[in-house]
C-alpha positions as CSV (number, residue, x, y, z in Angstrom):
1,M,73.7,88.7,100.6
2,F,72.4,88.3,97.1
3,D,73.4,85.4,94.9
4,D,75.3,87.2,92.2
5,F,78.3,85.6,90.3
6,A,80.0,89.0,90.1
7,L,80.3,89.2,93.9
8,E,82.4,86.0,94.3
9,A,85.7,87.8,94.1
10,Q,84.6,90.5,96.6
11,K,83.4,87.8,99.0
12,K,86.6,86.0,98.7
13,L,88.5,89.2,99.4
14,V,86.4,90.0,102.5
15,S,86.7,86.5,103.7
16,N,90.6,86.8,103.4
17,I,90.6,90.1,105.3
18,D,88.3,88.8,108.1
19,S,90.5,85.7,108.5
20,L,93.5,88.1,109.3
21,S,91.4,89.9,111.9
22,G,90.7,92.8,109.6
23,Q,87.5,94.6,109.5
24,T,85.3,94.8,106.4
25,K,81.9,96.0,105.3
26,M,80.2,95.0,102.1
27,F,77.0,96.6,100.9
28,V,74.9,95.5,98.0
29,T,72.0,97.4,96.9
30,K,69.4,95.2,95.1
31,D,68.6,95.9,91.6
32,L,70.9,98.9,91.3
33,G,73.4,97.2,88.9
34,H,76.4,99.4,88.3
35,S,74.5,102.7,89.0
36,F,75.1,105.0,91.9
37,A,72.6,105.0,94.6
38,E,70.6,108.3,94.9
39,N,72.3,108.9,98.3
40,F,75.7,108.0,97.0
41,T,77.5,111.1,98.5
42,G,76.0,110.5,101.9
43,L,77.0,106.8,101.8
44,L,80.5,107.8,100.6
45,D,80.9,110.1,103.6
46,E,79.6,107.4,106.0
47,Y,82.0,104.8,104.5
48,L,85.0,107.1,104.6
49,R,84.4,107.9,108.2
50,W,84.4,104.1,108.9
51,V,87.8,103.7,107.1
52,I,89.3,106.6,109.0
53,E,88.3,105.1,112.4
């Protein structure tokens, strides 16, 4: 995982969910900032399938 101060709250949330036996996925695309990845719609489909499972 990248060392980024903005990710601290998300890391804490993921840790809390994991501690409750929940399932999490966290993806960070280096150097993308707040922009959408070129393959955003494909990624969104993949992530939504994971959530529905």
